[in-house]
C-alpha positions in Angstrom: 29.8 165.6 77.8 29.6 161.3 77.8 28.7 161.8 81.5 25.5 164.0 81.1 24.4 162.1 78.0 25.0 158.6 80.3 22.9 160.3 83.0 20.5 162.0 80.5 19.4 158.3 79.2 19.6 156.9 82.5 16.9 159.9 83.7 14.6 159.0 80.7 15.1 155.2 81.1 13.8 155.7 84.7 10.8 158.1 84.0 9.8 155.3 81.1 10.1 152.5 83.9 8.5 154.7 86.7 5.7 155.6 84.0 5.1 151.9 83.4 4.8 151.0 86.9 2.0 153.8 87.3 0.1 152.6 84.1 0.0 149.0 85.1 -0.9 150.1 88.7 -3.5 151.9 87.4 -4.9 149.2 84.9 -5.2 146.6 87.4 -7.5 149.5 89.3 -9.3 149.9 86.5 -9.7 146.1 85.8 -11.5 146.1 89.2 -15.4 146.0 89.1 -18.1 146.7 91.2 -21.3 144.9 92.4 -24.6 145.9 94.5 -25.0 144.7 98.0 -28.7 144.5 100.5 -27.7 143.5 103.5 -30.1 143.0 106.5 -28.7 142.9 110.2 -30.3 142.3 113.4 -28.1 143.8 116.6 -28.3 143.5 120.3 -26.2 143.9 123.3 -25.7 145.1 126.6 -22.0 146.0 127.5 -20.9 143.9 124.8 -22.9 143.1 121.8 -23.7 140.5 118.4 -25.1 141.0 115.3 -26.0 138.7 112.4 -27.9 138.3 109.3 -27.6 138.2 105.6 -28.2 139.7 102.5 -27.4 139.3 98.8 -24.3 140.3 96.7 -25.4 141.1 92.7 -22.7 140.8 90.8 -22.6 140.6 86.8 -26.3 139.9 86.7 -26.3 137.1 89.6 -27.1 136.7 92.8 -24.5 135.5 95.5 -26.1 135.1 99.2 -24.1 136.8 102.2 -24.3 136.0 105.6 -22.8 138.4 108.3 -22.1 138.3 112.3 -20.2 140.5 114.3 -19.4 141.5 117.6 -19.0 144.7 119.4 -17.6 146.3 122.5 -18.1 149.3 124.6 -21.2 151.3 125.8 -24.1 148.9 123.8 -27.5 148.8 125.0 -30.8 147.8 123.5 -31.4 146.2 119.9 -32.4 147.3 116.4 -32.8 145.8 112.6 -31.1 147.4 110.5 -31.5 147.2 106.4 -28.6 148.6 103.9 -28.1 148.7 100.5 -25.0 150.0 98.4 -22.6 149.4 96.1 -19.4 147.6 96.9 -16.4 148.7 94.5 -12.8 147.3 94.2 -13.8 143.7 93.5 -12.7 141.0 90.8 -14.7 137.9 91.6 -18.0 137.9 94.1 -15.6 136.2 97.0 -14.0 139.7 97.5 -16.9 140.7 99.2 -16.1 138.0 102.1 -14.1 139.1 104.9 -13.8 141.4 108.2 -14.8 144.8 108.0 -13.9 147.2 111.2 -15.3 150.1 112.3 -15.3 152.3 115.2 -18.7 154.5 115.7 -21.6 156.0 117.6 -25.3 156.2 117.2 -28.7 156.0 118.9 -31.6 154.9 117.9 -34.9 155.3 118.9 -37.7 153.9 116.4 -36.4 154.7 113.3 -33.2 156.4 111.8 -31.2 157.0 109.1 -27.6 155.1 108.5 -25.1 155.4 105.9 -21.5 154.0 106.3 -18.1 153.1 104.2 -16.1 150.0 105.0 -13.3 148.4 103.8 -11.6 144.8 104.0 -8.7 143.2 104.0 -8.6 142.5 100.5 -9.2 146.0 99.4 -13.4 145.7 98.7 -15.1 148.8 99.7 -18.8 148.7 100.7 -20.6 152.2 100.6 -24.1 151.4 102.4 -27.2 153.2 103.4 -30.4 152.4 104.8 -32.6 152.3 108.0 -32.5 151.3 111.3 -35.3 150.5 113.5 -34.9 149.7 117.5 -33.7 151.0 120.2 -30.3 151.1 120.4 -27.3 153.2 121.8 -24.1 152.8 121.1 -20.2 154.0 121.6 -18.2 150.9 120.8 -15.8 148.9 118.7 -17.5 147.0 116.0 -16.6 144.2 113.8 -18.7 142.8 110.7 -17.7 139.8 109.2 -19.2 138.9 105.7 -19.1 135.7 104.5 -20.3 133.6 101.3 -23.4 130.9 101.7 
């Protein structure tokens, strides 16, 4: 009987501890915030391509200027301008948006077309962006986008 009582108390304590750990993890995620991002990205290339541009993060009613730059490698041909808007989730402060976002993708734009993308950086910030692309661009590539605060 004594062993069963000790085992029961250990199970209750373990369940309580696990509940506290999971509650703390969900509280830290719950305290994360979100903002609104607008980016304009210019892209050009032939096999190896590059991109650059800028934008704005709106967070807690303040605007923070952003710069973007990147490198594409694969089948890249042409040039385009893409304007993206959307939300950024899982940030605690504006600087959490800064970082390197990686993606693999394929696309074709002749004249104009719609674009949507979801990216995550090393800090856990999640960008959900959509917009339009104008230009002549064909790509099947690995690409990286770096966002910095200006």
